[in-house]
mmCIF file of the N, C-alpha and C atoms, coordinates in Angstrom:
data_MODEL
# 
_entry.id   MODEL 
# 
loop_
_atom_site.group_PDB 
_atom_site.id 
_atom_site.type_symbol 
_atom_site.label_atom_id 
_atom_site.label_alt_id 
_atom_site.label_comp_id 
_atom_site.label_asym_id 
_atom_site.label_entity_id 
_atom_site.label_seq_id 
_atom_site.pdbx_PDB_ins_code 
_atom_site.Cartn_x 
_atom_site.Cartn_y 
_atom_site.Cartn_z 
_atom_site.occupancy 
_atom_site.B_iso_or_equiv 
_atom_site.pdbx_formal_charge 
_atom_site.auth_seq_id 
_atom_site.auth_comp_id 
_atom_site.auth_asym_id 
_atom_site.auth_atom_id 
_atom_site.pdbx_PDB_model_num 
ATOM 1   N N  . MET A 1 1  ? 103.690 80.124 65.340  1.00 0.00 ? 1  MET A N  1 
ATOM 2   C CA . MET A 1 1  ? 103.877 79.633 63.980  1.00 0.00 ? 1  MET A CA 1 
ATOM 3   C C  . MET A 1 1  ? 105.172 78.836 63.916  1.00 0.00 ? 1  MET A C  1 
ATOM 4   N N  . GLU A 1 2  ? 105.093 77.648 63.418  1.00 0.00 ? 2  GLU A N  1 
ATOM 5   C CA . GLU A 1 2  ? 106.268 76.802 63.272  1.00 0.00 ? 2  GLU A CA 1 
ATOM 6   C C  . GLU A 1 2  ? 106.982 77.146 61.973  1.00 0.00 ? 2  GLU A C  1 
ATOM 7   N N  . ILE A 1 3  ? 108.294 77.281 62.069  1.00 0.00 ? 3  ILE A N  1 
ATOM 8   C CA . ILE A 1 3  ? 109.099 77.592 60.887  1.00 0.00 ? 3  ILE A CA 1 
ATOM 9   C C  . ILE A 1 3  ? 109.551 76.284 60.250  1.00 0.00 ? 3  ILE A C  1 
ATOM 10  N N  . THR A 1 4  ? 109.347 76.180 58.958  1.00 0.00 ? 4  THR A N  1 
ATOM 11  C CA . THR A 1 4  ? 109.731 74.970 58.233  1.00 0.00 ? 4  THR A CA 1 
ATOM 12  C C  . THR A 1 4  ? 111.013 75.220 57.443  1.00 0.00 ? 4  THR A C  1 
ATOM 13  N N  . ILE A 1 5  ? 111.573 74.148 56.938  1.00 0.00 ? 5  ILE A N  1 
ATOM 14  C CA . ILE A 1 5  ? 112.772 74.280 56.098  1.00 0.00 ? 5  ILE A CA 1 
ATOM 15  C C  . ILE A 1 5  ? 112.436 75.073 54.844  1.00 0.00 ? 5  ILE A C  1 
ATOM 16  N N  . LYS A 1 6  ? 111.223 74.907 54.336  1.00 0.00 ? 6  LYS A N  1 
ATOM 17  C CA . LYS A 1 6  ? 110.813 75.681 53.156  1.00 0.00 ? 6  LYS A CA 1 
ATOM 18  C C  . LYS A 1 6  ? 110.794 77.179 53.469  1.00 0.00 ? 6  LYS A C  1 
ATOM 19  N N  . ASP A 1 7  ? 110.348 77.532 54.687  1.00 0.00 ? 7  ASP A N  1 
ATOM 20  C CA . ASP A 1 7  ? 110.364 78.947 55.087  1.00 0.00 ? 7  ASP A CA 1 
ATOM 21  C C  . ASP A 1 7  ? 111.787 79.475 55.097  1.00 0.00 ? 7  ASP A C  1 
ATOM 22  N N  . LEU A 1 8  ? 112.688 78.670 55.650  1.00 0.00 ? 8  LEU A N  1 
ATOM 23  C CA . LEU A 1 8  ? 114.087 79.083 55.701  1.00 0.00 ? 8  LEU A CA 1 
ATOM 24  C C  . LEU A 1 8  ? 114.681 79.214 54.300  1.00 0.00 ? 8  LEU A C  1 
ATOM 25  N N  . GLU A 1 9  ? 114.386 78.246 53.442  1.00 0.00 ? 9  GLU A N  1 
ATOM 26  C CA . GLU A 1 9  ? 114.879 78.302 52.063  1.00 0.00 ? 9  GLU A CA 1 
ATOM 27  C C  . GLU A 1 9  ? 114.380 79.558 51.360  1.00 0.00 ? 9  GLU A C  1 
ATOM 28  N N  . LYS A 1 10 ? 113.109 79.855 51.528  1.00 0.00 ? 10 LYS A N  1 
ATOM 29  C CA . LYS A 1 10 ? 112.519 81.048 50.909  1.00 0.00 ? 10 LYS A CA 1 
ATOM 30  C C  . LYS A 1 10 ? 113.218 82.311 51.417  1.00 0.00 ? 10 LYS A C  1 
ATOM 31  N N  . ASN A 1 11 ? 113.455 82.341 52.728  1.00 0.00 ? 11 ASN A N  1 
ATOM 32  C CA . ASN A 1 11 ? 114.118 83.490 53.328  1.00 0.00 ? 11 ASN A CA 1 
ATOM 33  C C  . ASN A 1 11 ? 115.560 83.614 52.832  1.00 0.00 ? 11 ASN A C  1 
ATOM 34  N N  . LEU A 1 12 ? 116.260 82.490 52.731  1.00 0.00 ? 12 LEU A N  1 
ATOM 35  C CA . LEU A 1 12 ? 117.641 82.511 52.262  1.00 0.00 ? 12 LEU A CA 1 
ATOM 36  C C  . LEU A 1 12 ? 117.761 83.037 50.839  1.00 0.00 ? 12 LEU A C  1 
ATOM 37  N N  . LYS A 1 13 ? 116.782 82.701 50.020  1.00 0.00 ? 13 LYS A N  1 
ATOM 38  C CA . LYS A 1 13 ? 116.818 83.136 48.621  1.00 0.00 ? 13 LYS A CA 1 
ATOM 39  C C  . LYS A 1 13 ? 116.724 84.654 48.489  1.00 0.00 ? 13 LYS A C  1 
ATOM 40  N N  . THR A 1 14 ? 116.219 85.326 49.508  1.00 0.00 ? 14 THR A N  1 
ATOM 41  C CA . THR A 1 14 ? 116.084 86.783 49.442  1.00 0.00 ? 14 THR A CA 1 
ATOM 42  C C  . THR A 1 14 ? 117.325 87.509 49.955  1.00 0.00 ? 14 THR A C  1 
ATOM 43  N N  . LEU A 1 15 ? 118.264 86.762 50.543  1.00 0.00 ? 15 LEU A N  1 
ATOM 44  C CA . LEU A 1 15 ? 119.471 87.394 51.084  1.00 0.00 ? 15 LEU A CA 1 
ATOM 45  C C  . LEU A 1 15 ? 120.481 87.711 49.992  1.00 0.00 ? 15 LEU A C  1 
ATOM 46  N N  . PRO A 1 16 ? 121.228 88.786 50.166  1.00 0.00 ? 16 PRO A N  1 
ATOM 47  C CA . PRO A 1 16 ? 122.346 89.025 49.245  1.00 0.00 ? 16 PRO A CA 1 
ATOM 48  C C  . PRO A 1 16 ? 123.353 87.882 49.370  1.00 0.00 ? 16 PRO A C  1 
ATOM 49  N N  . LYS A 1 17 ? 123.948 87.489 48.257  1.00 0.00 ? 17 LYS A N  1 
ATOM 50  C CA . LYS A 1 17 ? 124.851 86.341 48.240  1.00 0.00 ? 17 LYS A CA 1 
ATOM 51  C C  . LYS A 1 17 ? 126.021 86.505 49.204  1.00 0.00 ? 17 LYS A C  1 
ATOM 52  N N  . GLU A 1 18 ? 126.462 87.739 49.424  1.00 0.00 ? 18 GLU A N  1 
ATOM 53  C CA . GLU A 1 18 ? 127.620 87.942 50.315  1.00 0.00 ? 18 GLU A CA 1 
ATOM 54  C C  . GLU A 1 18 ? 127.298 87.625 51.776  1.00 0.00 ? 18 GLU A C  1 
ATOM 55  N N  . LEU A 1 19 ? 126.023 87.488 52.127  1.00 0.00 ? 19 LEU A N  1 
ATOM 56  C CA . LEU A 1 19 ? 125.645 87.148 53.505  1.00 0.00 ? 19 LEU A CA 1 
ATOM 57  C C  . LEU A 1 19 ? 125.477 85.647 53.720  1.00 0.00 ? 19 LEU A C  1 
ATOM 58  N N  . LEU A 1 20 ? 125.445 84.872 52.653  1.00 0.00 ? 20 LEU A N  1 
ATOM 59  C CA . LEU A 1 20 ? 125.205 83.437 52.785  1.00 0.00 ? 20 LEU A CA 1 
ATOM 60  C C  . LEU A 1 20 ? 126.304 82.747 53.583  1.00 0.00 ? 20 LEU A C  1 
ATOM 61  N N  . GLY A 1 21 ? 127.537 83.197 53.443  1.00 0.00 ? 21 GLY A N  1 
ATOM 62  C CA . GLY A 1 21 ? 128.636 82.629 54.225  1.00 0.00 ? 21 GLY A CA 1 
ATOM 63  C C  . GLY A 1 21 ? 128.421 82.848 55.708  1.00 0.00 ? 21 GLY A C  1 
ATOM 64  N N  . ASN A 1 22 ? 127.943 84.039 56.066  1.00 0.00 ? 22 ASN A N  1 
ATOM 65  C CA . ASN A 1 22 ? 127.669 84.336 57.477  1.00 0.00 ? 22 ASN A CA 1 
ATOM 66  C C  . ASN A 1 22 ? 126.560 83.439 58.020  1.00 0.00 ? 22 ASN A C  1 
ATOM 67  N N  . VAL A 1 23 ? 125.529 83.249 57.218  1.00 0.00 ? 23 VAL A N  1 
ATOM 68  C CA . VAL A 1 23 ? 124.413 82.386 57.639  1.00 0.00 ? 23 VAL A CA 1 
ATOM 69  C C  . VAL A 1 23 ? 124.907 80.959 57.835  1.00 0.00 ? 23 VAL A C  1 
ATOM 70  N N  . ASN A 1 24 ? 125.718 80.488 56.907  1.00 0.00 ? 24 ASN A N  1 
ATOM 71  C CA . ASN A 1 24 ? 126.242 79.132 57.001  1.00 0.00 ? 24 ASN A CA 1 
ATOM 72  C C  . ASN A 1 24 ? 127.131 78.965 58.239  1.00 0.00 ? 24 ASN A C  1 
ATOM 73  N N  . ASP A 1 25 ? 127.961 79.964 58.520  1.00 0.00 ? 25 ASP A N  1 
ATOM 74  C CA . ASP A 1 25 ? 128.798 79.923 59.722  1.00 0.00 ? 25 ASP A CA 1 
ATOM 75  C C  . ASP A 1 25 ? 127.930 79.871 60.974  1.00 0.00 ? 25 ASP A C  1 
ATOM 76  N N  . TYR A 1 26 ? 126.850 80.625 60.994  1.00 0.00 ? 26 TYR A N  1 
ATOM 77  C CA . TYR A 1 26 ? 125.966 80.633 62.162  1.00 0.00 ? 26 TYR A CA 1 
ATOM 78  C C  . TYR A 1 26 ? 125.266 79.290 62.326  1.00 0.00 ? 26 TYR A C  1 
ATOM 79  N N  . ILE A 1 27 ? 124.881 78.677 61.233  1.00 0.00 ? 27 ILE A N  1 
ATOM 80  C CA . ILE A 1 27 ? 124.259 77.351 61.306  1.00 0.00 ? 27 ILE A CA 1 
ATOM 81  C C  . ILE A 1 27 ? 125.257 76.352 61.886  1.00 0.00 ? 27 ILE A C  1 
ATOM 82  N N  . ASP A 1 28 ? 126.503 76.406 61.434  1.00 0.00 ? 28 ASP A N  1 
ATOM 83  C CA . ASP A 1 28 ? 127.536 75.521 61.981  1.00 0.00 ? 28 ASP A CA 1 
ATOM 84  C C  . ASP A 1 28 ? 127.712 75.761 63.473  1.00 0.00 ? 28 ASP A C  1 
ATOM 85  N N  . PHE A 1 29 ? 127.717 77.031 63.888  1.00 0.00 ? 29 PHE A N  1 
ATOM 86  C CA . PHE A 1 29 ? 127.835 77.374 65.306  1.00 0.00 ? 29 PHE A CA 1 
ATOM 87  C C  . PHE A 1 29 ? 126.682 76.774 66.103  1.00 0.00 ? 29 PHE A C  1 
ATOM 88  N N  . LEU A 1 30 ? 125.463 76.927 65.616  1.00 0.00 ? 30 LEU A N  1 
ATOM 89  C CA . LEU A 1 30 ? 124.291 76.390 66.316  1.00 0.00 ? 30 LEU A CA 1 
ATOM 90  C C  . LEU A 1 30 ? 124.350 74.871 66.420  1.00 0.00 ? 30 LEU A C  1 
ATOM 91  N N  . LYS A 1 31 ? 124.762 74.215 65.340  1.00 0.00 ? 31 LYS A N  1 
ATOM 92  C CA . LYS A 1 31 ? 124.855 72.756 65.374  1.00 0.00 ? 31 LYS A CA 1 
ATOM 93  C C  . LYS A 1 31 ? 125.891 72.316 66.398  1.00 0.00 ? 31 LYS A C  1 
ATOM 94  N N  . GLU A 1 32 ? 127.018 72.981 66.409  1.00 0.00 ? 32 GLU A N  1 
ATOM 95  C CA . GLU A 1 32 ? 128.066 72.611 67.359  1.00 0.00 ? 32 GLU A CA 1 
ATOM 96  C C  . GLU A 1 32 ? 127.630 72.876 68.793  1.00 0.00 ? 32 GLU A C  1 
ATOM 97  N N  . LYS A 1 33 ? 126.964 73.985 69.015  1.00 0.00 ? 33 LYS A N  1 
ATOM 98  C CA . LYS A 1 33 ? 126.561 74.354 70.372  1.00 0.00 ? 33 LYS A CA 1 
ATOM 99  C C  . LYS A 1 33 ? 125.439 73.474 70.912  1.00 0.00 ? 33 LYS A C  1 
ATOM 100 N N  . TYR A 1 34 ? 124.453 73.183 70.094  1.00 0.00 ? 34 TYR A N  1 
ATOM 101 C CA . TYR A 1 34 ? 123.257 72.507 70.592  1.00 0.00 ? 34 TYR A CA 1 
ATOM 102 C C  . TYR A 1 34 ? 123.173 71.019 70.260  1.00 0.00 ? 34 TYR A C  1 
ATOM 103 N N  . LEU A 1 35 ? 123.911 70.555 69.284  1.00 0.00 ? 35 LEU A N  1 
ATOM 104 C CA . LEU A 1 35 ? 123.802 69.149 68.914  1.00 0.00 ? 35 LEU A CA 1 
ATOM 105 C C  . LEU A 1 35 ? 124.953 68.313 69.452  1.00 0.00 ? 35 LEU A C  1 
ATOM 106 N N  . ASP A 1 36 ? 126.067 68.951 69.801  1.00 0.00 ? 36 ASP A N  1 
ATOM 107 C CA . ASP A 1 36 ? 127.218 68.238 70.329  1.00 0.00 ? 36 ASP A CA 1 
ATOM 108 C C  . ASP A 1 36 ? 127.169 68.325 71.844  1.00 0.00 ? 36 ASP A C  1 
ATOM 109 N N  . LYS A 1 37 ? 126.754 67.258 72.494  1.00 0.00 ? 37 LYS A N  1 
ATOM 110 C CA . LYS A 1 37 ? 126.494 67.284 73.935  1.00 0.00 ? 37 LYS A CA 1 
ATOM 111 C C  . LYS A 1 37 ? 127.754 67.143 74.782  1.00 0.00 ? 37 LYS A C  1 
ATOM 112 N N  . ASP A 1 38 ? 128.878 66.751 74.205  1.00 0.00 ? 38 ASP A N  1 
ATOM 113 C CA . ASP A 1 38 ? 130.093 66.572 74.983  1.00 0.00 ? 38 ASP A CA 1 
ATOM 114 C C  . ASP A 1 38 ? 130.847 67.899 75.052  1.00 0.00 ? 38 ASP A C  1 
ATOM 115 N N  . TRP A 1 39 ? 130.871 68.514 76.235  1.00 0.00 ? 39 TRP A N  1 
ATOM 116 C CA . TRP A 1 39 ? 131.497 69.831 76.408  1.00 0.00 ? 39 TRP A CA 1 
ATOM 117 C C  . TRP A 1 39 ? 132.969 69.809 76.020  1.00 0.00 ? 39 TRP A C  1 
ATOM 118 N N  . ALA A 1 40 ? 133.621 68.669 76.148  1.00 0.00 ? 40 ALA A N  1 
ATOM 119 C CA . ALA A 1 40 ? 135.049 68.600 75.839  1.00 0.00 ? 40 ALA A CA 1 
ATOM 120 C C  . ALA A 1 40 ? 135.318 68.865 74.361  1.00 0.00 ? 40 ALA A C  1 
ATOM 121 N N  . ASN A 1 41 ? 134.350 68.567 73.516  1.00 0.00 ? 41 ASN A N  1 
ATOM 122 C CA . ASN A 1 41 ? 134.527 68.821 72.083  1.00 0.00 ? 41 ASN A CA 1 
ATOM 123 C C  . ASN A 1 41 ? 134.487 70.305 71.753  1.00 0.00 ? 41 ASN A C  1 
ATOM 124 N N  . GLN A 1 42 ? 134.056 71.119 72.701  1.00 0.00 ? 42 GLN A N  1 
ATOM 125 C CA . GLN A 1 42 ? 133.970 72.555 72.451  1.00 0.00 ? 42 GLN A CA 1 
ATOM 126 C C  . GLN A 1 42 ? 135.182 73.320 72.987  1.00 0.00 ? 42 GLN A C  1 
ATOM 127 N N  . LEU A 1 43 ? 136.149 72.606 73.565  1.00 0.00 ? 43 LEU A N  1 
ATOM 128 C CA . LEU A 1 43 ? 137.347 73.270 74.073  1.00 0.00 ? 43 LEU A CA 1 
ATOM 129 C C  . LEU A 1 43 ? 138.233 73.722 72.918  1.00 0.00 ? 43 LEU A C  1 
ATOM 130 N N  . SER A 1 44 ? 138.898 74.854 73.108  1.00 0.00 ? 44 SER A N  1 
ATOM 131 C CA . SER A 1 44 ? 139.839 75.331 72.104  1.00 0.00 ? 44 SER A CA 1 
ATOM 132 C C  . SER A 1 44 ? 141.112 74.498 72.180  1.00 0.00 ? 44 SER A C  1 
ATOM 133 N N  . ASP A 1 45 ? 141.949 74.621 71.166  1.00 0.00 ? 45 ASP A N  1 
ATOM 134 C CA . ASP A 1 45 ? 143.217 73.887 71.169  1.00 0.00 ? 45 ASP A CA 1 
ATOM 135 C C  . ASP A 1 45 ? 144.086 74.298 72.353  1.00 0.00 ? 45 ASP A C  1 
ATOM 136 N N  . SER A 1 46 ? 144.103 75.589 72.677  1.00 0.00 ? 46 SER A N  1 
ATOM 137 C CA . SER A 1 46 ? 144.931 76.032 73.803  1.00 0.00 ? 46 SER A CA 1 
ATOM 138 C C  . SER A 1 46 ? 144.395 75.488 75.129  1.00 0.00 ? 46 SER A C  1 
ATOM 139 N N  . GLN A 1 47 ? 143.081 75.377 75.258  1.00 0.00 ? 47 GLN A N  1 
ATOM 140 C CA . GLN A 1 47 ? 142.509 74.794 76.472  1.00 0.00 ? 47 GLN A CA 1 
ATOM 141 C C  . GLN A 1 47 ? 142.875 73.311 76.584  1.00 0.00 ? 47 GLN A C  1 
ATOM 142 N N  . LYS A 1 48 ? 142.821 72.597 75.470  1.00 0.00 ? 48 LYS A N  1 
ATOM 143 C CA . LYS A 1 48 ? 143.197 71.183 75.472  1.00 0.00 ? 48 LYS A CA 1 
ATOM 144 C C  . LYS A 1 48 ? 144.674 71.019 75.838  1.00 0.00 ? 48 LYS A C  1 
ATOM 145 N N  . GLU A 1 49 ? 145.526 71.895 75.309  1.00 0.00 ? 49 GLU A N  1 
ATOM 146 C CA . GLU A 1 49 ? 146.953 71.835 75.632  1.00 0.00 ? 49 GLU A CA 1 
ATOM 147 C C  . GLU A 1 49 ? 147.195 72.122 77.110  1.00 0.00 ? 49 GLU A C  1 
ATOM 148 N N  . SER A 1 50 ? 146.466 73.069 77.678  1.00 0.00 ? 50 SER A N  1 
ATOM 149 C CA . SER A 1 50 ? 146.601 73.381 79.113  1.00 0.00 ? 50 SER A CA 1 
ATOM 150 C C  . SER A 1 50 ? 146.224 72.169 79.962  1.00 0.00 ? 50 SER A C  1 
ATOM 151 N N  . ILE A 1 51 ? 145.176 71.477 79.558  1.00 0.00 ? 51 ILE A N  1 
ATOM 152 C CA . ILE A 1 51 ? 144.754 70.281 80.293  1.00 0.00 ? 51 ILE A CA 1 
ATOM 153 C C  . ILE A 1 51 ? 145.825 69.197 80.194  1.00 0.00 ? 51 ILE A C  1 
ATOM 154 N N  . LYS A 1 52 ? 146.368 69.004 78.988  1.00 0.00 ? 52 LYS A N  1 
ATOM 155 C CA . LYS A 1 52 ? 147.423 68.002 78.806  1.00 0.00 ? 52 LYS A CA 1 
ATOM 156 C C  . LYS A 1 52 ? 148.644 68.334 79.657  1.00 0.00 ? 52 LYS A C  1 
ATOM 157 N N  . LYS A 1 53 ? 149.004 69.628 79.717  1.00 0.00 ? 53 LYS A N  1 
ATOM 158 C CA . LYS A 1 53 ? 150.140 70.049 80.530  1.00 0.00 ? 53 LYS A CA 1 
ATOM 159 C C  . LYS A 1 53 ? 149.859 69.786 82.006  1.00 0.00 ? 53 LYS A C  1 
ATOM 160 N N  . GLY A 1 54 ? 148.654 70.069 82.461  1.00 0.00 ? 54 GLY A N  1 
ATOM 161 C CA . GLY A 1 54 ? 148.286 69.815 83.845  1.00 0.00 ? 54 GLY A CA 1 
ATOM 162 C C  . GLY A 1 54 ? 148.367 68.339 84.198  1.00 0.00 ? 54 GLY A C  1 
ATOM 163 N N  . ILE A 1 55 ? 147.894 67.497 83.301  1.00 0.00 ? 55 ILE A N  1 
ATOM 164 C CA . ILE A 1 55 ? 147.969 66.051 83.531  1.00 0.00 ? 55 ILE A CA 1 
ATOM 165 C C  . ILE A 1 55 ? 149.420 65.607 83.595  1.00 0.00 ? 55 ILE A C  1 
ATOM 166 N N  . SER A 1 56 ? 150.238 66.136 82.693  1.00 0.00 ? 56 SER A N  1 
ATOM 167 C CA . SER A 1 56 ? 151.665 65.803 82.687  1.00 0.00 ? 56 SER A CA 1 
ATOM 168 C C  . SER A 1 56 ? 152.335 66.250 83.988  1.00 0.00 ? 56 SER A C  1 
ATOM 169 N N  . ASP A 1 57 ? 151.997 67.460 84.457  1.00 0.00 ? 57 ASP A N  1 
ATOM 170 C CA . ASP A 1 57 ? 152.546 67.954 85.730  1.00 0.00 ? 57 ASP A CA 1 
ATOM 171 C C  . ASP A 1 57 ? 152.185 67.010 86.873  1.00 0.00 ? 57 ASP A C  1 
ATOM 172 N N  . ILE A 1 58 ? 150.955 66.563 86.921  1.00 0.00 ? 58 ILE A N  1 
ATOM 173 C CA . ILE A 1 58 ? 150.500 65.660 87.979  1.00 0.00 ? 58 ILE A CA 1 
ATOM 174 C C  . ILE A 1 58 ? 151.271 64.337 87.902  1.00 0.00 ? 58 ILE A C  1 
ATOM 175 N N  . GLU A 1 59 ? 151.370 63.790 86.696  1.00 0.00 ? 59 GLU A N  1 
ATOM 176 C CA . GLU A 1 59 ? 152.071 62.512 86.519  1.00 0.00 ? 59 GLU A CA 1 
ATOM 177 C C  . GLU A 1 59 ? 153.544 62.602 86.907  1.00 0.00 ? 59 GLU A C  1 
ATOM 178 N N  . ASN A 1 60 ? 154.146 63.787 86.726  1.00 0.00 ? 60 ASN A N  1 
ATOM 179 C CA . ASN A 1 60 ? 155.566 63.981 87.034  1.00 0.00 ? 60 ASN A CA 1 
ATOM 180 C C  . ASN A 1 60 ? 155.789 64.536 88.442  1.00 0.00 ? 60 ASN A C  1 
ATOM 181 N N  . GLY A 1 61 ? 154.733 64.629 89.230  1.00 0.00 ? 61 GLY A N  1 
ATOM 182 C CA . GLY A 1 61 ? 154.868 65.091 90.606  1.00 0.00 ? 61 GLY A CA 1 
ATOM 183 C C  . GLY A 1 61 ? 155.122 66.585 90.741  1.00 0.00 ? 61 GLY A C  1 
ATOM 184 N N  . ASN A 1 62 ? 154.898 67.340 89.691  1.00 0.00 ? 62 ASN A N  1 
ATOM 185 C CA . ASN A 1 62 ? 155.108 68.785 89.716  1.00 0.00 ? 62 ASN A CA 1 
ATOM 186 C C  . ASN A 1 62 ? 153.846 69.464 90.247  1.00 0.00 ? 62 ASN A C  1 
ATOM 187 N N  . ILE A 1 63 ? 153.588 69.277 91.539  1.00 0.00 ? 63 ILE A N  1 
ATOM 188 C CA . ILE A 1 63 ? 152.372 69.791 92.163  1.00 0.00 ? 63 ILE A CA 1 
ATOM 189 C C  . ILE A 1 63 ? 152.697 70.420 93.514  1.00 0.00 ? 63 ILE A C  1 
ATOM 190 N N  . ILE A 1 64 ? 151.786 71.247 94.004  1.00 0.00 ? 64 ILE A N  1 
ATOM 191 C CA . ILE A 1 64 ? 151.883 71.796 95.355  1.00 0.00 ? 64 ILE A CA 1 
ATOM 192 C C  . ILE A 1 64 ? 150.515 71.667 96.012  1.00 0.00 ? 64 ILE A C  1 
ATOM 193 N N  . SER A 1 65 ? 150.513 71.724 97.330  1.00 0.00 ? 65 SER A N  1 
ATOM 194 C CA . SER A 1 65 ? 149.246 71.596 98.046  1.00 0.00 ? 65 SER A CA 1 
ATOM 195 C C  . SER A 1 65 ? 148.428 72.876 97.912  1.00 0.00 ? 65 SER A C  1 
ATOM 196 N N  . HIS A 1 66 ? 147.164 72.755 98.265  1.00 0.00 ? 66 HIS A N  1 
ATOM 197 C CA . HIS A 1 66 ? 146.270 73.918 98.254  1.00 0.00 ? 66 HIS A CA 1 
ATOM 198 C C  . HIS A 1 66 ? 146.785 74.990 99.217  1.00 0.00 ? 66 HIS A C  1 
ATOM 199 N N  . GLU A 1 67 ? 147.235 74.570 100.379 1.00 0.00 ? 67 GLU A N  1 
ATOM 200 C CA . GLU A 1 67 ? 147.767 75.523 101.369 1.00 0.00 ? 67 GLU A CA 1 
ATOM 201 C C  . GLU A 1 67 ? 148.994 76.248 100.823 1.00 0.00 ? 67 GLU A C  1 
ATOM 202 N N  . GLU A 1 68 ? 149.889 75.514 100.148 1.00 0.00 ? 68 GLU A N  1 
ATOM 203 C CA . GLU A 1 68 ? 151.073 76.147 99.559  1.00 0.00 ? 68 GLU A CA 1 
ATOM 204 C C  . GLU A 1 68 ? 150.668 77.162 98.483  1.00 0.00 ? 68 GLU A C  1 
ATOM 205 N N  . ALA A 1 69 ? 149.693 76.810 97.689  1.00 0.00 ? 69 ALA A N  1 
ATOM 206 C CA . ALA A 1 69 ? 149.228 77.723 96.637  1.00 0.00 ? 69 ALA A CA 1 
ATOM 207 C C  . ALA A 1 69 ? 148.645 78.984 97.253  1.00 0.00 ? 69 ALA A C  1 
ATOM 208 N N  . LYS A 1 70 ? 147.836 78.833 98.306  1.00 0.00 ? 70 LYS A N  1 
ATOM 209 C CA . LYS A 1 70 ? 147.259 80.014 98.971  1.00 0.00 ? 70 LYS A CA 1 
ATOM 210 C C  . LYS A 1 70 ? 148.364 80.898 99.542  1.00 0.00 ? 70 LYS A C  1 
ATOM 211 N N  . GLN A 1 71 ? 149.401 80.281 100.126 1.00 0.00 ? 71 GLN A N  1 
ATOM 212 C CA . GLN A 1 71 ? 150.488 81.065 100.696 1.00 0.00 ? 71 GLN A CA 1 
ATOM 213 C C  . GLN A 1 71 ? 151.256 81.805 99.607  1.00 0.00 ? 71 GLN A C  1 
ATOM 214 N N  . LYS A 1 72 ? 151.494 81.164 98.477  1.00 0.00 ? 72 LYS A N  1 
ATOM 215 C CA . LYS A 1 72 ? 152.180 81.829 97.358  1.00 0.00 ? 72 LYS A CA 1 
ATOM 216 C C  . LYS A 1 72 ? 151.366 83.037 96.876  1.00 0.00 ? 72 LYS A C  1 
ATOM 217 N N  . ILE A 1 73 ? 150.071 82.878 96.798  1.00 0.00 ? 73 ILE A N  1 
ATOM 218 C CA . ILE A 1 73 ? 149.216 83.987 96.358  1.00 0.00 ? 73 ILE A CA 1 
ATOM 219 C C  . ILE A 1 73 ? 149.246 85.106 97.392  1.00 0.00 ? 73 ILE A C  1 
ATOM 220 N N  . ARG A 1 74 ? 149.159 84.752 98.666  1.00 0.00 ? 74 ARG A N  1 
ATOM 221 C CA . ARG A 1 74 ? 149.250 85.762 99.740  1.00 0.00 ? 74 ARG A CA 1 
ATOM 222 C C  . ARG A 1 74 ? 150.556 86.536 99.643  1.00 0.00 ? 74 ARG A C  1 
ATOM 223 N N  . ASN A 1 75 ? 151.667 85.808 99.493  1.00 0.00 ? 75 ASN A N  1 
ATOM 224 C CA . ASN A 1 75 ? 152.984 86.449 99.394  1.00 0.00 ? 75 ASN A CA 1 
ATOM 225 C C  . ASN A 1 75 ? 153.044 87.370 98.180  1.00 0.00 ? 75 ASN A C  1 
ATOM 226 N N  . TYR A 1 76 ? 152.508 86.908 97.058  1.00 0.00 ? 76 TYR A N  1 
ATOM 227 C CA . TYR A 1 76 ? 152.508 87.715 95.845  1.00 0.00 ? 76 TYR A CA 1 
ATOM 228 C C  . TYR A 1 76 ? 151.708 89.009 96.053  1.00 0.00 ? 76 TYR A C  1 
ATOM 229 N N  . LEU A 1 77 ? 150.527 88.879 96.611  1.00 0.00 ? 77 LEU A N  1 
ATOM 230 C CA . LEU A 1 77 ? 149.669 90.056 96.822  1.00 0.00 ? 77 LEU A CA 1 
ATOM 231 C C  . LEU A 1 77 ? 150.315 91.032 97.804  1.00 0.00 ? 77 LEU A C  1 
ATOM 232 N N  . GLN A 1 78 ? 150.952 90.501 98.838  1.00 0.00 ? 78 GLN A N  1 
ATOM 233 C CA . GLN A 1 78 ? 151.624 91.368 99.810  1.00 0.00 ? 78 GLN A CA 1 
ATOM 234 C C  . GLN A 1 78 ? 152.789 92.107 99.166  1.00 0.00 ? 78 GLN A C  1 
ATOM 235 N N  . SER A 1 79 ? 153.505 91.422 98.275  1.00 0.00 ? 79 SER A N  1 
ATOM 236 C CA . SER A 1 79 ? 154.640 92.079 97.615  1.00 0.00 ? 79 SER A CA 1 
ATOM 237 C C  . SER A 1 79 ? 154.169 93.200 96.692  1.00 0.00 ? 79 SER A C  1 
ATOM 238 N N  . LYS A 1 80 ? 152.979 93.096 96.155  1.00 0.00 ? 80 LYS A N  1 
ATOM 239 C CA . LYS A 1 80 ? 152.442 94.124 95.255  1.00 0.00 ? 80 LYS A CA 1 
ATOM 240 C C  . LYS A 1 80 ? 151.824 95.282 96.032  1.00 0.00 ? 80 LYS A C  1 
ATOM 241 N N  . ALA A 1 81 ? 151.464 95.040 97.297  1.00 0.00 ? 81 ALA A N  1 
ATOM 242 C CA . ALA A 1 81 ? 150.816 96.079 98.101  1.00 0.00 ? 81 ALA A CA 1 
ATOM 243 C C  . ALA A 1 81 ? 151.829 97.073 98.658  1.00 0.00 ? 81 ALA A C  1 
ATOM 244 N N  . ILE A 1 82 ? 153.085 96.708 98.663  1.00 0.00 ? 82 ILE A N  1 
ATOM 245 C CA . ILE A 1 82 ? 154.118 97.581 99.250  1.00 0.00 ? 82 ILE A CA 1 
ATOM 246 C C  . ILE A 1 82 ? 154.506 98.685 98.314  1.00 0.00 ? 82 ILE A C  1 
# 
C-alpha cells in the first residue's frame, strides 16, 4: 500500500499537539539525510573546524611522516605498558 500525503495528514491530525514538534524534527532529519547528497554538508561544526585545522597544519608544514607517527604511537603504548 502506498502512503499518500493525505494519509500522513490524517495521521498527524490524530497526534497529541505536543508530539508535532518531534514529528517535524524527524521530517527535517530525513530530508537532510536522504535529500542532501553532499556528505560534507552533514559534518558538525567541530568536524569542520578539525578539517580546517588540518589544512592549516599542512599549509604551515606542521606535519610528520607516517613512519614517525607509527613510532610515536609505539613509544606511547610502550610507556603505558610499563
